[in-house]
C-alpha positions in Angstrom: 16.4 -117.2 -76.6 18.6 -119.6 -74.7 21.5 -119.3 -77.2 21.4 -115.5 -76.8 21.6 -115.8 -73.0 24.7 -118.1 -73.3 26.3 -115.6 -75.7 25.7 -112.7 -73.3 27.1 -114.7 -70.5 30.2 -115.7 -72.5 30.8 -112.0 -73.5 30.4 -111.0 -69.8 33.1 -113.5 -68.8 35.4 -112.1 -71.5 35.7 -115.5 -73.3 33.7 -114.6 -76.4 31.1 -117.0 -77.9 33.4 -120.0 -78.0 35.7 -120.4 -75.0 38.7 -122.9 -75.0 37.3 -126.4 -75.2 34.0 -125.5 -76.9 32.5 -128.1 -79.3 32.5 -125.7 -82.2 36.2 -125.2 -81.8 37.0 -128.9 -81.5 34.7 -130.2 -84.4 35.0 -128.7 -87.8 31.5 -127.4 -89.0 30.0 -129.1 -92.0 32.5 -132.0 -92.1 31.0 -135.5 -92.2 32.8 -137.8 -89.8 33.7 -141.3 -90.8 33.4 -142.6 -87.2 31.4 -139.8 -85.4 31.2 -141.4 -82.0 35.0 -141.9 -81.6 35.7 -138.5 -83.2 33.4 -136.7 -80.8 34.8 -138.5 -77.8 38.3 -137.6 -78.8 37.2 -134.0 -79.3 35.6 -133.9 -75.9 38.7 -135.1 -74.2 40.8 -132.6 -76.2 38.5 -129.8 -75.4 38.4 -130.7 -71.7 42.2 -130.7 -71.6 42.3 -127.2 -73.2 39.7 -125.9 -70.7 41.8 -127.1 -67.8 45.1 -126.0 -69.2 44.2 -122.7 -70.6 41.3 -121.6 -68.4 42.2 -123.1 -65.1 46.0 -123.3 -65.5 46.2 -126.8 -64.1 49.3 -128.9 -64.2 49.7 -131.1 -67.3 50.2 -134.2 -65.1 46.9 -133.6 -63.3 45.1 -133.3 -66.6 46.8 -136.5 -68.0 45.8 -138.4 -64.8 42.2 -137.3 -65.2 42.1 -138.3 -68.8 43.3 -141.8 -67.9 40.4 -142.1 -65.5 37.9 -141.2 -68.3 39.6 -143.6 -70.7 39.3 -146.3 -68.1 35.6 -145.6 -67.5 34.9 -145.7 -71.2 36.7 -149.0 -71.5 34.8 -150.5 -68.6 31.4 -149.4 -69.7 31.9 -149.7 -73.4 29.6 -146.6 -73.8 30.1 -143.1 -74.9 29.5 -140.1 -72.6 26.1 -139.2 -74.0 24.9 -142.7 -73.0 26.3 -142.8 -69.5 24.0 -143.4 -66.6 24.3 -143.4 -62.8 23.9 -147.2 -62.9 27.1 -147.5 -64.8 28.9 -145.5 -62.2 27.6 -148.0 -59.6 29.0 -150.9 -61.5 32.3 -149.2 -62.1 32.7 -148.3 -58.4 31.9 -151.9 -57.4 34.6 -153.0 -59.8 37.1 -150.6 -58.2 36.3 -151.8 -54.7 35.8 -155.5 -55.1 38.2 -156.4 -57.9 40.8 -153.7 -58.0 40.7 -153.1 -54.2 41.6 -149.5 -54.4 41.7 -147.2 -51.4 38.7 -145.1 -50.6 40.6 -141.9 -51.3 41.7 -143.2 -54.7 38.1 -144.2 -55.6 36.9 -140.7 -54.5 39.6 -139.2 -56.7 38.4 -141.2 -59.7 34.8 -140.3 -59.1 35.8 -136.7 -58.8 37.5 -136.7 -62.2 34.4 -138.3 -63.7 32.2 -135.7 -62.1 34.4 -132.8 -63.4 34.3 -134.3 -66.9 30.5 -134.5 -66.8 30.3 -130.9 -65.5 32.3 -129.8 -68.5 30.1 -131.7 -71.0 26.8 -130.4 -69.6 27.9 -126.8 -69.3 26.1 -124.6 -71.8 29.3 -122.6 -72.4 30.9 -125.4 -74.3 28.0 -126.6 -76.4 28.5 -130.4 -76.1 25.0 -131.2 -75.1 23.6 -129.4 -78.2 26.2 -131.1 -80.4 25.4 -134.6 -79.2 21.7 -133.9 -79.5 22.1 -133.0 -83.1 24.4 -135.9 -84.0 23.1 -138.8 -81.8 19.6 -137.7 -80.6 20.7 -137.7 -77.0 23.0 -135.7 -74.8 25.4 -136.1 -71.8 24.1 -135.8 -68.2 25.7 -135.6 -64.8 26.0 -139.2 -63.6 27.9 -138.6 -60.4 25.7 -137.7 -57.4 25.9 -137.6 -53.7 24.1 -140.9 -53.3 26.4 -142.9 -55.7 29.9 -141.4 -54.9 32.2 -141.6 -51.9 32.0 -138.7 -49.5 35.0 -137.2 -47.8 33.9 -137.8 -44.2 37.1 -137.9 -42.3 40.2 -135.6 -42.5 42.7 -138.5 -42.7 42.2 -141.6 -44.7 45.7 -143.1 -44.6 46.7 -146.3 -43.0 46.4 -146.2 -39.2 49.9 -147.7 -38.9 51.4 -144.7 -40.6 52.4 -143.0 -37.4 55.3 -141.0 -36.1 58.3 -143.0 -34.8 59.1 -142.7 -31.2 62.3 -141.1 -30.3 63.7 -144.5 -29.3 62.7 -145.9 -32.7 64.3 -143.0 -34.5 67.5 -143.5 -32.6 67.5 -147.3 -33.3 67.0 -146.6 -37.0 69.9 -144.2 -37.2 72.1 -146.5 -35.2 71.4 -149.4 -37.5 72.0 -147.3 -40.6 75.4 -146.2 -39.1 76.2 -149.8 -38.3 75.6 -150.8 -42.0 78.2 -148.2 -42.9 80.8 -149.5 -40.4 80.1 -153.1 -41.4 80.6 -152.3 -45.1 83.9 -150.4 -44.4 85.1 -153.2 -42.2 84.4 -155.9 -44.8 85.8 -153.8 -47.6 82.5 -153.9 -49.5 81.8 -151.6 -52.4 78.5 -150.3 -51.0 80.1 -148.3 -48.1 79.6 -145.0 -49.9 75.9 -145.7 -50.7 75.3 -146.9 -47.2 76.8 -143.7 -45.8 74.7 -141.6 -48.2 71.5 -143.4 -47.3 72.1 -143.1 -43.6 72.5 -139.3 -44.1 69.4 -139.2 -46.3 67.2 -140.6 -43.5 68.7 -138.2 -41.0 68.0 -135.3 -43.3 64.4 -136.3 -43.8 63.9 -136.3 -40.0 66.2 -133.3 -39.3 64.3 -131.0 -41.6 60.9 -132.8 -41.9 61.1 -133.4 -45.6 59.2 -135.6 -48.0 61.0 -138.2 -50.0 60.6 -136.2 -53.3 61.8 -133.1 -51.6 65.0 -134.6 -50.2 65.7 -136.5 -53.4 65.5 -133.2 -55.5 67.9 -131.2 -53.2 70.9 -129.7 -55.0 74.1 -128.5 -53.5 73.0 -124.9 -54.3 69.9 -125.2 -52.0 71.7 -124.5 -48.7 72.1 -121.0 -47.2 73.5 -119.4 -44.2 71.0 -118.2 -41.5 72.1 -114.9 -39.9 70.2 -115.9 -36.8 72.2 -119.1 -36.5 75.8 -118.4 -37.7 77.2 -121.5 -35.9 75.4 -123.7 -38.5 77.5 -122.3 -41.3 76.2 -122.8 -44.9 73.6 -125.3 -43.8 71.5 -122.9 -41.6 68.7 -122.8 -44.2 67.4 -125.3 -46.7 65.6 -124.2 -49.9 63.0 -126.8 -50.8 62.1 -126.2 -54.4 60.0 -129.2 -55.1 57.5 -129.1 -52.3 54.1 -130.7 -52.7 51.7 -128.4 -54.6 48.0 -128.0 -54.2 45.8 -130.0 -56.6 46.6 -129.1 -60.2 49.4 -126.6 -59.4 53.1 -127.0 -59.7 55.7 -127.5 -56.9 55.7 -125.1 -54.0 58.9 -123.6 -52.6 59.7 -122.9 -49.1 62.7 -122.1 -46.8 63.3 -124.5 -43.9 65.3 -123.4 -40.9 67.8 -125.9 -39.5 66.8 -126.7 -35.9 68.9 -129.8 -35.1 72.6 -129.1 -35.0 73.5 -132.8 -35.0 71.6 -133.2 -38.4 73.5 -130.3 -39.8 76.8 -131.9 -38.7 75.8 -135.2 -40.4 74.8 -133.5 -43.6 77.9 -131.3 -43.7 80.2 -134.3 -43.1 78.5 -136.1 -46.1 78.8 -133.2 -48.4 82.4 -132.3 -47.5 83.9 -135.7 -47.0 81.8 -138.4 -48.6 80.1 -137.0 -51.7 83.3 -136.1 -53.4 84.3 -139.8 -53.4 81.5 -140.5 -55.9 83.5 -138.6 -58.5 80.7 -136.4 -59.6 81.9 -132.9 -58.8 79.8 -131.4 -61.7 76.5 -133.1 -60.8 74.2 -130.6 -59.0 72.4 -133.2 -56.8 73.2 -133.7 -53.2 72.4 -137.4 -53.3 74.1 -139.1 -56.2 74.4 -142.7 -57.2 77.5 -144.7 -58.1 76.2 -144.7 -61.7 76.1 -141.0 -61.9 72.4 -140.4 -61.4 70.2 -138.7 -58.8 68.9 -140.9 -55.9 65.2 -141.5 -56.5 62.4 -141.5 -53.9 61.7 -145.2 -54.5 65.3 -146.1 -53.7 65.0 -144.2 -50.4 61.8 -146.0 -49.6 63.4 -149.4 -50.3 66.4 -148.7 -48.1 64.1 -147.5 -45.3 62.0 -150.6 -45.6 65.0 -152.9 -45.4 66.2 -151.2 -42.2 62.7 -151.1 -40.8 62.2 -154.9 -41.4 65.6 -155.7 -40.0 64.7 -153.9 -36.8 61.3 -155.5 -36.6 59.4 -152.2 -36.7 55.8 -152.0 -37.9 55.5 -152.8 -41.6 53.3 -149.8 -42.3 56.0 -147.4 -41.4 57.6 -145.4 -44.3 60.1 -142.6 -44.7 57.2 -140.2 -44.6 56.7 -141.3 -40.9 60.0 -139.6 -40.2 58.4 -136.3 -41.3 55.5 -137.1 -38.9 58.1 -137.7 -36.2 59.7 -134.3 -36.9 56.4 -132.5 -36.4 55.5 -134.5 -33.3 58.8 -134.1 -31.5 59.0 -130.4 -32.2 55.5 -129.9 -30.8 56.5 -132.0 -27.7 59.5 -129.9 -27.2 57.4 -126.7 -27.0 58.0 -125.3 -30.5 55.2 -123.0 -31.7 52.8 -125.0 -33.9 52.5 -122.2 -36.4 56.3 -122.2 -36.9 56.2 -126.0 -37.3 53.4 -125.6 -39.9 55.6 -123.1 -41.9 58.6 -125.4 -41.6 56.9 -128.4 -43.2 54.9 -126.4 -45.8 51.4 -127.1 -44.7 48.8 -124.7 -46.0 46.4 -125.5 -43.1 47.1 -125.9 -39.5 44.7 -128.9 -39.4 47.1 -130.8 -41.6 49.9 -130.3 -39.2 47.5 -131.4 -36.4 47.0 -134.7 -38.2 50.8 -135.3 -38.2 51.0 -134.7 -34.5 50.6 -137.6 -32.1 51.8 -136.4 -28.7 53.2 -139.2 -26.4 51.6 -139.8 -23.0 54.7 -138.6 -21.2 54.8 -135.3 -23.2 51.1 -134.8 -22.5 51.6 -135.2 -18.8 54.4 -132.7 -18.9 52.3 -130.2 -20.8 49.5 -130.7 -18.3 51.8 -130.0 -15.4 53.0 -126.8 -17.0 49.4 -125.7 -17.6 48.2 -126.5 -14.1 51.2 -125.3 -12.1 50.4 -121.5 -12.2 46.8 -122.2 -11.5 47.5 -124.5 -8.5 50.2 -122.1 -7.2 47.7 -119.2 -7.3 45.0 -121.1 -5.5 47.5 -122.1 -2.8 48.6 -118.5 -2.3 44.9 -117.4 -2.0 44.3 -119.9 0.8 
């Protein structure tokens, strides 16, 4: 009776009797396995990957990362999925917290991957419970519950020190980066071109509110004219092709309008006068290295850290904080928050809100603007 209900449900879903990742598709019927436990485990992981790739269209990197989590759990427990218990999850979580000292968000991600794998195994659509019961006399169960996994209780779980830079800190950072260029030129050092490039990279991150990966993957063909701002020339719009995607999806694209003429001027000067000196006219990347490659996000982070430490700024600050600064300073200047949200590519306005930390002076100015018409009207009424 139960099998017939499953078959009817499968037909209604349009996936037939055996959807991608089903046990009967991963294990050959009637074949005696030499090492059945290992073979079934490998088949489970293979079937889960196919279910995520074919049915849910998830990104391959997401699937691979989840498989690594399951491999790690198997290695830690030395048990197969049909023998897992909630107690093993408790021991594993303690190991992640006390010994590996992982962040709460990372642990929650690991537990989420384990929960999804168990959901797949216990689903009647894929038949793994019945397969394990026939082969091993037991079957998988869901071992991740509300009472033994981390809950997402707050919207932001990053380091408190990851904050927007003040306008003065931004200016000090850019001044120091420019000084490194002048010093290298004055001393005749080889790194003058790289120093100029890196100074412009930091200005571009702040000037357009970009992530490290986004700015690293920019190509010369990603700049366009903006009919609404002809004075900015070919740099009026930036096409971001490698924006951060939602979980499991590929990169998201967006167009970012140029709002800071001084940043456009710095970028244009680099592209026209500095980049050609690298001798890589055929390379598509905006930010190239002296060895002929594309500047990587880690190299940007390292250069930012060196400048940050030299200036004595907070050690928690990173290039991503320049993106936070872009959002905060635009909001302080009265730019529509919805427009800022579109500029930085946030799906939800709440995410943009998390980036925003208005200074006390800006809040007082906003309060004065809000109160002025009210107080004026009350004064006239008297």
